[in-house]
SEKOLKE-194199 format. One record per residue: residue in one letter; z negated, x negated, y of N, C-alpha, C in turn. Coordinates in pm, 1 decimal, always signed. Layout:
 res     n.pz     n.px     n.py    ca.pz    ca.px    ca.py     c.pz     c.px     c.py
   A        Z        X        Y        Z        X        Y        Z        X        Y
...
END
This chain:
 res     n.pz     n.px     n.py    ca.pz    ca.px    ca.py     c.pz     c.px     c.py
   X  +6590.0 -10912.2  -7492.3  +6606.2 -10962.4  -7357.2  +6588.9 -10847.0  -7258.5
   X  +6505.6 -10868.6  -7158.9  +6471.8 -10765.7  -7063.1  +6543.1 -10789.6  -6930.6
   X  +6613.5 -10687.6  -6884.1  +6679.9 -10693.0  -6754.5  +6586.6 -10633.0  -6651.0
   X  +6572.8 -10702.9  -6540.4  +6486.6 -10657.0  -6431.1  +6563.9 -10665.4  -6300.5
   X  +6561.4 -10558.0  -6222.2  +6619.3 -10557.4  -6088.3  +6502.7 -10552.8  -5991.6
   X  +6500.6 -10646.9  -5898.1  +6389.9 -10653.2  -5803.0  +6441.0 -10694.9  -5665.6
   X  +6366.0 -10659.1  -5560.1  +6405.6 -10704.4  -5426.1  +6401.3 -10857.0  -5418.0
   X  +6496.4 -10913.6  -5348.5  +6494.8 -11058.5  -5326.8  +6378.9 -11093.4  -5235.0
   X  +6325.1 -11212.0  -5256.4  +6216.8 -11264.6  -5173.8  +6267.6 -11388.6  -5102.8
   X  +6194.7 -11430.6  -5002.5  +6234.5 -11548.6  -4924.8  +6258.8 -11669.5  -5016.2
   X  +6180.1 -11684.0  -5119.9  +6195.8 -11797.1  -5212.6  +6327.5 -11791.1  -5290.0
   X  +6392.5 -11674.0  -5290.3  +6519.6 -11657.2  -5361.4  +6640.5 -11702.6  -5280.5
   X  +6622.3 -11737.5  -5153.9  +6736.4 -11771.1  -5068.1  +6826.0 -11878.0  -5131.6
   X  +6772.7 -11988.0  -5185.1  +6862.6 -12085.9  -5248.1  +6941.4 -12027.3  -5365.6
   X  +6877.6 -11941.5  -5446.2  +6946.7 -11876.2  -5557.7  +7058.3 -11785.4  -5507.2
   X  +7028.7 -11704.0  -5406.4  +7128.4 -11613.0  -5351.3  +7244.2 -11692.7  -5291.6
   X  +7213.4 -11799.1  -5219.2  +7318.7 -11883.0  -5160.4  +7408.6 -11939.9  -5270.1
   X  +7349.5 -11984.9  -5378.4  +7428.3 -12038.0  -5490.0  +7515.7 -11931.7  -5553.9
   X  +7461.9 -11811.1  -5569.4  +7540.8 -11701.2  -5626.8  +7653.9 -11660.4  -5532.8
   X  +7628.1 -11662.5  -5402.1  +7734.0 -11631.8  -5305.3  +7846.6 -11734.6  -5317.4
   X  +7811.0 -11859.5  -5332.9  +7914.8 -11963.7  -5348.2  +7994.8 -11943.6  -5476.9
   X  +7928.1 -11902.6  -5584.5  +7999.9 -11875.2  -5709.5  +8091.4 -11754.1  -5694.2
   X  +8044.0 -11652.2  -5622.3  +8127.5 -11535.2  -5594.5  +8250.6 -11575.7  -5515.2
   X  +8231.7 -11656.8  -5412.8  +8344.1 -11701.5  -5330.3  +8445.2 -11779.6  -5414.4
   X  +8396.5 -11862.1  -5504.9  +8485.7 -11936.8  -5593.7  +8565.2 -11840.3  -5681.4
   X  +8498.5 -11739.8  -5737.3  +8564.2 -11639.4  -5820.2  +8671.0 -11564.2  -5740.6
   X  +8638.7 -11531.2  -5615.1  +8731.7 -11455.2  -5531.6  +8839.6 -11542.0  -5466.7
   X  +8836.3 -11672.2  -5496.3  +8931.4 -11767.0  -5438.9  +8918.5 -11772.9  -5286.4
   X  +8795.5 -11759.4  -5237.1  +8767.8 -11759.9  -5093.7  +8663.8 -11865.3  -5055.6
   X  +8648.0 -11962.9  -5142.1  +8547.0 -12066.4  -5119.8  +8565.7 -12136.0  -4984.6
   X  +8690.6 -12148.9  -4940.4  +8720.3 -12215.1  -4813.4  +8665.7 -12138.6  -4692.7
   X  +8629.3 -12011.2  -4710.2  +8576.5 -11931.3  -4599.9  +8424.3 -11936.5  -4588.7
   X  +8357.7 -11994.2  -4686.5  +8211.3 -11995.1  -4687.5  +8158.6 -12102.7  -4593.1
   X  +8084.0 -12058.3  -4493.1  +8019.0 -12151.0  -4400.3  +7867.0 -12128.3  -4399.2
   X  +7818.8 -12045.7  -4489.8  +7676.7 -12012.3  -4491.4  +7591.5 -12135.3  -4515.2
   X  +7474.2 -12130.9  -4455.4  +7369.0 -12228.0  -4486.7  +7249.1 -12146.6  -4534.1
   X  +7160.1 -12210.3  -4603.5  +7039.6 -12139.7  -4647.9  +6957.8 -12092.9  -4528.1
   X  +6960.7 -12169.9  -4419.0  +6886.7 -12132.0  -4299.1  +6942.9 -12002.8  -4239.2
   X  +7075.8 -11993.8  -4229.8  +7138.2 -11872.1  -4176.4  +7110.8 -11752.4  -4267.3
   X  +7121.4 -11773.4  -4397.5  +7096.2 -11665.4  -4492.5  +6950.9 -11619.2  -4483.6
   X  +6859.6 -11713.7  -4473.9  +6717.5 -11680.9  -4460.0  +6694.6 -11595.9  -4335.6
   X  +6754.0 -11634.9  -4224.6  +6737.6 -11559.2  -4100.0  +6796.7 -11418.9  -4113.4
   X  +6911.0 -11407.0  -4179.5  +6975.9 -11277.5  -4195.0  +6902.0 -11182.7  -4286.7
   X  +6832.8 -11237.1  -4385.5  +6760.6 -11153.7  -4481.4  +6612.5 -11137.0  -4448.0
   X  +6552.1 -11239.4  -4388.0  +6407.2 -11238.6  -4371.0  +6359.8 -11277.0  -4231.3
   X  +6451.7 -11289.5  -4137.1  +6415.7 -11329.6  -4002.0  +6346.6 -11219.0  -3924.0
   X  +6331.0 -11242.1  -3793.9  +6264.1 -11146.2  -3706.5  +6332.8 -11010.2  -3709.4
   X  +6465.0 -11010.8  -3720.3  +6540.8 -10885.4  -3733.4  +6632.7 -10899.3  -3854.1
   X  +6586.9 -10861.4  -3971.5  +6672.0 -10871.5  -4090.8  +6795.1 -10780.8  -4077.9
   X  +6910.1 -10834.4  -4110.7  +7034.7 -10759.2  -4101.3  +7082.1 -10707.1  -4236.1
   X  +7027.7 -10760.5  -4342.8  +7070.8 -10721.0  -4476.6  +6954.0 -10735.4  -4572.6
   X  +6974.2 -10680.1  -4691.4  +6876.4 -10690.4  -4798.8  +6950.4 -10735.7  -4923.7
   X  +6876.4 -10786.2  -5018.4  +6936.5 -10825.8  -5145.5  +6842.7 -10787.8  -5259.1
   X  +6903.0 -10760.7  -5372.8  +6826.2 -10740.1  -5495.0  +6878.7 -10838.7  -5598.5
   X  +6787.8 -10881.8  -5683.3  +6819.1 -10979.4  -5786.5  +6819.4 -10912.1  -5922.9
   X  +6912.2 -10952.9  -6007.1  +6911.4 -10913.4  -6147.3  +6860.5 -11034.5  -6224.8
   X  +6755.8 -11013.4  -6301.5  +6696.2 -11121.2  -6380.3  +6691.0 -11081.7  -6526.4
   X  +6717.3 -11178.0  -6609.4  +6701.3 -11157.6  -6753.3  +6608.3 -11267.3  -6802.2
   X  +6496.3 -11223.7  -6856.4  +6393.8 -11316.6  -6902.9  +6358.2 -11419.5  -6795.5
   X  +6346.2 -11371.5  -6669.9  +6304.6 -11457.1  -6559.9  +6414.7 -11539.5  -6496.7
   X  +6536.7 -11533.6  -6549.6  +6648.7 -11612.3  -6495.8  +6738.5 -11521.4  -6411.5
   X  +6771.0 -11567.2  -6289.8  +6861.0 -11491.8  -6202.5  +7001.5 -11494.8  -6261.6
   X  +7056.8 -11374.8  -6287.0  +7190.8 -11366.7  -6346.2  +7287.5 -11286.4  -6259.6
   X  +7238.4 -11235.4  -6147.5  +7325.1 -11160.8  -6057.5  +7248.3 -11114.2  -5935.9
   X  +7322.5 -11059.3  -5840.0  +7260.5 -11008.5  -5718.6  +7350.9 -10905.7  -5653.0
   X  +7291.2 -10828.6  -5564.6  +7365.4 -10738.4  -5476.7  +7306.3 -10755.0  -5337.8
   X  +7393.4 -10767.7  -5237.9  +7351.7 -10781.2  -5099.7  +7409.8 -10661.9  -5023.9
   X  +7327.6 -10594.5  -4944.7  +7369.0 -10469.4  -4881.8  +7300.5 -10451.7  -4747.9
   X  +7350.5 -10355.8  -4669.7  +7289.9 -10323.4  -4541.4  +7318.5 -10177.6  -4508.5
   X  +7245.4 -10126.9  -4410.2  +7263.4  -9987.7  -4369.3  +7381.0  -9972.8  -4274.8
   X  +7447.9  -9859.7  -4288.0  +7551.9  -9816.2  -4195.3  +7508.6  -9678.7  -4145.1
   X  +7592.1  -9617.3  -4063.8  +7563.0  -9481.9  -4018.6  +7692.2  -9403.6  -4010.0
   X  +7692.8  -9284.9  -4067.0  +7808.7  -9196.6  -4061.9  +7786.9  -9091.7  -3953.9
   X  +7873.6  -9093.1  -3854.1  +7862.9  -8990.4  -3750.3  +7900.0  -8853.6  -3805.8
   X  +7994.6  -8847.8  -3898.8  +8035.4  -8719.4  -3955.7  +7922.9  -8657.4  -4038.2
   X  +7849.2  -8740.4  -4110.8  +7737.2  -8690.1  -4190.8  +7607.1  -8685.0  -4111.3
   X  +7603.0  -8760.6  -4001.7  +7480.1  -8778.3  -3922.5  +7366.8  -8829.0  -4011.0
   X  +7405.0  -8919.0  -4102.2  +7309.2  -8977.2  -4196.2  +7343.6  -9124.8  -4216.9
   X  +7243.9  -9201.7  -4258.4  +7272.5  -9340.9  -4290.7  +7349.6  -9352.1  -4421.6
   X  +7403.3  -9469.7  -4441.8  +7467.1  -9503.8  -4568.3  +7427.5  -9645.2  -4604.9
   X  +7462.7  -9685.7  -4725.2  +7445.7  -9825.4  -4765.7  +7583.4  -9884.0  -4785.7
   X  +7601.2 -10005.7  -4736.5  +7725.6 -10077.8  -4757.4  +7693.7 -10198.3  -4845.4
   X  +7759.5 -10204.9  -4957.9  +7742.9 -10316.0  -5051.7  +7837.7 -10427.2  -5010.0
   X  +7782.9 -10534.1  -4958.2  +7864.7 -10646.8  -4914.2  +7908.6 -10732.0  -5032.7
   X  +7815.3 -10761.7  -5120.7  +7845.5 -10846.7  -5236.7  +7772.5 -10796.6  -5359.8
   X  +7844.3 -10798.8  -5470.7  +7787.8 -10772.9  -5603.0  +7844.4 -10882.1  -5692.6
   X  +7756.2 -10954.5  -5759.0  +7803.2 -11063.9  -5843.6  +7712.7 -11078.0  -5964.0
   X  +7775.1 -11091.9  -6079.4  +7704.7 -11117.5  -6204.8  +7766.6 -11243.1  -6265.3
   X  +7682.4 -11333.2  -6310.3  +7733.5 -11455.7  -6372.5  +7827.4 -11421.1  -6488.1
   X  +7936.8 -11494.8  -6503.0  +8038.6 -11461.0  -6603.6  +7984.6 -11438.6  -6744.6
   X  +7891.5 -11518.9  -6789.6  +7838.5 -11504.7  -6925.6  +7758.2 -11376.2  -6945.8
   X  +7723.6 -11309.1  -6837.6  +7639.8 -11189.2  -6846.3  +7716.7 -11061.0  -6813.6
   X  +7845.8 -11073.9  -6788.8  +7926.5 -10955.3  -6757.6  +7950.9 -10873.9  -6884.1
   X  +7968.7 -10744.9  -6863.6  +7996.0 -10656.1  -6977.2  +7872.1 -10612.5  -7052.7
   X  +7754.5 -10640.8  -6996.5  +7629.0 -10605.4  -7063.2  +7543.8 -10510.1  -6980.1
   X  +7603.2 -10446.2  -6879.9  +7531.6 -10346.5  -6801.8  +7458.4 -10397.9  -6679.6
   X  +7473.7 -10525.6  -6646.5  +7401.4 -10582.3  -6531.9  +7455.9 -10525.6  -6400.9
   X  +7587.6 -10525.0  -6385.4  +7647.8 -10470.1  -6264.4  +7614.2 -10322.9  -6247.5
   X  +7619.9 -10250.4  -6356.6  +7584.4 -10107.6  -6352.7  +7439.0 -10089.4  -6310.5
   X  +7350.0 -10172.2  -6362.7  +7208.3 -10163.2  -6327.2  +7187.5 -10193.9  -6179.0
   X  +7258.4 -10293.1  -6126.4  +7248.5 -10324.6  -5983.7  +7296.4 -10207.2  -5899.0
   X  +7410.9 -10148.7  -5935.0  +7463.3 -10035.5  -5859.1  +7373.9  -9912.1  -5873.3
   X  +7318.7  -9889.3  -5990.4  +7226.9  -9776.7  -6009.5  +7103.3  -9794.7  -5921.8
   X  +7055.1  -9917.7  -5912.4  +6939.7  -9946.1  -5825.8  +6974.6  -9914.7  -5680.5
   X  +7092.3  -9955.2  -5635.9  +7132.8  -9927.0  -5498.1  +7151.2  -9776.9  -5475.8
   X  +7206.4  -9707.3  -5574.3  +7222.1  -9562.7  -5562.6  +7085.3  -9495.5  -5549.3
   X  +6987.4  -9541.7  -5626.3  +6851.8  -9487.1  -5615.5  +6793.5  -9513.2  -5477.0
   X  +6812.1  -9636.0  -5426.3  +6764.7  -9668.1  -5291.5  +6831.4  -9578.1  -5188.4
   X  +6962.5  -9558.7  -5202.4  +7036.3  -9474.6  -5108.0  +6979.0  -9333.5  -5107.1
   X  +6951.1  -9279.6  -5223.8  +6894.5  -9145.0  -5231.4  +6754.6  -9141.0  -5171.0
   X  +6671.2  -9239.8  -5203.7  +6535.1  -9245.4  -5149.4  +6535.5  -9254.3  -4997.3
   X  +6636.8  -9321.8  -4940.8  +6644.0  -9343.8  -4796.6  +6723.9  -9235.8  -4724.4
   X  +6764.4  -9133.0  -4796.1  +6836.4  -9023.1  -4733.5  +6979.6  -9055.9  -4696.4
   X  +7037.7  -9151.8  -4764.4  +7175.1  -9191.8  -4733.9  +7275.0  -9091.3  -4791.2
   X  +7385.1  -9077.1  -4720.7  +7489.4  -8986.3  -4764.7  +7597.9  -9052.0  -4846.0
   X  +7598.3  -9186.2  -4848.7  +7703.1  -9255.7  -4923.3  +7665.7  -9401.3  -4950.9
   X  +7730.8  -9454.7  -5050.0  +7724.1  -9596.4  -5085.8  +7869.0  -9642.4  -5090.2
   X  +7902.7  -9740.7  -5009.3  +8041.1  -9786.2  -4998.4  +8051.1  -9936.6  -5017.7
   X  +8171.8  -9982.2  -5050.9  +8200.5 -10124.3  -5064.3  +8350.7 -10142.4  -5064.9
   X  +8391.5 -10267.1  -5056.9  +8533.1 -10301.8  -5065.6  +8552.4 -10388.6  -5189.9
   X  +8673.0 -10384.7  -5242.9  +8706.8 -10467.7  -5358.8  +8844.9 -10527.0  -5335.0
   X  +8861.9 -10650.9  -5375.3  +8993.1 -10714.5  -5363.0  +9094.1 -10642.3  -5451.0
   X  +9213.1 -10618.7  -5397.6  +9316.0 -10543.7  -5470.1  +9350.9 -10605.1  -5605.4
   X  +9341.4 -10736.5  -5618.9  +9379.2 -10802.0  -5744.2  +9269.4 -10794.9  -5850.4
   X  +9150.2 -10753.7  -5812.6  +9037.9 -10754.4  -5906.4  +9036.1 -10624.4  -5988.1
   X  +9134.1 -10611.7  -6075.6  +9151.0 -10489.4  -6154.7  +9033.1 -10460.7  -6247.6
   X  +8970.3 -10563.9  -6298.0  +8854.0 -10543.6  -6384.8  +8741.7 -10474.3  -6308.1
   X  +8715.6 -10519.5  -6185.0  +8612.5 -10456.6  -6102.3  +8652.9 -10314.3  -6064.9
   X  +8779.2 -10294.4  -6031.3  +8827.3 -10160.8  -5994.9  +8806.5 -10063.5  -6110.4
   X  +8841.0 -10105.2  -6231.9  +8819.7 -10018.4  -6349.0  +8671.0  -9988.3  -6367.8
   X  +8586.5 -10088.7  -6349.9  +8442.1 -10071.4  -6361.5  +8392.3  -9968.3  -6259.8
   X  +8432.7  -9982.6  -6134.1  +8387.8  -9890.4  -6029.7  +8437.0  -9748.9  -6057.1
   X  +8559.6  -9736.8  -6101.6  +8614.0  -9603.3  -6127.3  +8545.8  -9537.1  -6247.0
   X  +8502.8  -9617.0  -6346.2  +8426.9  -9560.3  -6458.6  +8293.5  -9501.9  -6410.9
   X  +8239.9  -9555.6  -6302.2  +8114.9  -9504.7  -6246.4  +8136.1  -9376.9  -6164.5
   X  +8261.2  -9344.7  -6136.6  +8291.8  -9227.5  -6055.5  +8332.4  -9259.9  -5913.2
   X  +8335.6  -9388.1  -5877.0  +8378.3  -9427.5  -5742.4  +8529.2  -9408.8  -5729.6
   X  +8572.4  -9377.1  -5609.7  +8714.6  -9359.2  -5582.9  +8754.5  -9439.6  -5460.8
   X  +8876.0  -9492.1  -5460.4  +8920.6  -9568.8  -5343.0  +8940.0  -9477.5  -5222.4
   X  +8914.8  -9531.2  -5107.6  +8936.9  -9459.3  -4983.1  +9067.4  -9512.0  -4924.0
   X  +9178.8  -9472.1  -4984.6  +9308.2  -9531.1  -4952.4  +9367.2  -9483.5  -4820.7
   X  +9303.5  -9387.6  -4755.7  +9354.5  -9341.4  -4626.9  +9309.8  -9430.2  -4511.5
   X  +9223.3  -9525.5  -4538.3  +9170.6  -9613.0  -4434.3  +9209.6  -9757.2  -4462.2
   X  +9234.3  -9831.5  -4357.7  +9259.8  -9974.9  -4367.7  +9148.2 -10046.8  -4293.1
   X  +9087.3 -10144.2  -4357.3  +8979.2 -10220.6  -4295.4  +9040.8 -10325.2  -4202.6
   X  +8988.3 -10332.6  -4081.6  +9029.5 -10435.7  -3986.3  +8913.6 -10529.4  -3963.0
   X  +8945.9 -10653.5  -3929.9  +8842.8 -10753.2  -3904.6  +8879.3 -10831.1  -3779.4
   X  +8783.4 -10846.8  -3691.7  +8796.4 -10930.2  -3573.0  +8699.4 -11045.2  -3591.8
   X  +8750.3 -11166.6  -3599.2  +8665.1 -11282.6  -3626.3  +8722.6 -11405.1  -3555.8
   X  +8647.7 -11513.7  -3561.5  +8695.5 -11641.8  -3510.5  +8737.3 -11636.1  -3364.6
   X  +8851.5 -11696.1  -3335.9  +8902.1 -11704.9  -3198.5  +8926.5 -11568.2  -3136.7
   X  +8978.6 -11473.4  -3214.7  +9005.1 -11339.2  -3161.2  +8874.7 -11272.2  -3117.3
   X  +8769.5 -11286.6  -3195.3  +8639.6 -11231.6  -3159.5  +8586.4 -11299.5  -3034.1
   X  +8596.8 -11431.2  -3032.1  +8549.7 -11506.8  -2915.4  +8622.9 -11463.6  -2789.2
   X  +8753.3 -11452.0  -2797.3  +8833.0 -11415.2  -2681.3  +8795.9 -11276.6  -2629.8
   X  +8786.9 -11179.7  -2718.8  +8753.2 -11044.0  -2676.5  +8609.8 -11037.0  -2622.3
   X  +8521.0 -11110.7  -2684.2  +8381.7 -11111.4  -2640.3  +8361.1 -11175.2  -2505.4
   X  +8455.0 -11256.5  -2460.9  +8444.6 -11322.1  -2330.1  +8505.5 -11238.6  -2218.9
   X  +8570.8 -11126.4  -2250.9  +8633.3 -11044.4  -2146.3  +8532.0 -10975.3  -2061.0
END
């Protein structure tokens, strides 16, 4: 069985949307998903793409994906990559698919002159935390992520 990591194409939008929904179910956050294939298509392939995705395929079947976008570090004065989502179908976990996806992103980061590759992980997802730490990743425990969304975002944006 051959594992292939490749850039997502517009035709992959339904596959990526389905994998995002499976990820949300796994993370117990399905109630927060409001994505449509149209919105995802615009975000990945529209006039101004905001993110990119890569697909993990085994024998032509999509078995995982990673969705990411560029950030910028003022301290490094260099871009970075932020991994928004990494998901591998349950039956394919433990076989190097996640590692291959992250290695692909690390290669992209180096090719693009990025100074870092970052992501967040749910505190309860100990299996993922152990996986990331085996790769050499370390938590950035001195920082707390804040989010402004929904009504709070609307209110501040109207000021």
